[in-house]
C-alpha positions in Angstrom: 73.1 58.8 135.2 70.1 60.7 134.0 67.6 59.2 131.5 69.2 61.4 128.9 72.6 59.9 129.5 71.0 56.4 129.4 69.5 57.0 126.1 72.7 58.5 124.7 74.7 55.5 126.1 72.2 53.1 124.5 72.5 54.9 121.2 76.3 54.7 121.2 76.2 51.0 122.4 74.3 49.9 119.3 76.8 51.9 117.1 74.6 54.9 116.2 77.2 57.6 116.4 74.9 60.4 115.3 71.3 61.3 116.2 70.6 61.3 112.5 71.5 57.6 112.3 69.5 56.8 115.4 66.5 58.6 114.0 66.8 56.8 110.7 67.2 53.4 112.3 64.3 53.9 114.6 62.2 55.1 111.7 63.0 52.0 109.7 62.3 49.7 112.6 59.1 51.4 113.5 57.8 51.3 109.9 58.5 47.5 109.8 57.1 46.8 113.3 54.0 48.9 112.9 53.5 48.2 109.2 53.2 52.0 108.7 55.3 53.7 106.0 54.4 57.1 107.5 55.9 56.4 110.9 59.0 58.7 111.3 61.3 59.9 114.0 63.2 63.1 113.1 66.7 63.9 114.3 65.2 66.9 116.0 63.0 64.7 118.0 65.9 62.4 119.0 67.9 65.5 120.0 65.0 66.6 122.2 64.8 63.2 123.9 68.5 63.4 124.7 68.3 67.0 125.8 67.9 68.6 129.2 64.1 68.7 129.1 63.1 65.8 126.8 59.4 65.7 127.6 58.2 62.4 126.2 59.3 59.6 126.5 60.1 59.6 130.2 
């Protein structure tokens, strides 16, 4: 299992069926955790993380 598959499996395990839902949930959590209303994760970023060459995070 590659890291991309592990991230996808983790997303599905928590019930986030789409990358849009995952990005929204991570944005909400990050804003609360960091106390920063400007923190965002876009669906495009999440797709890149699950893609073949995700870059960061490793």
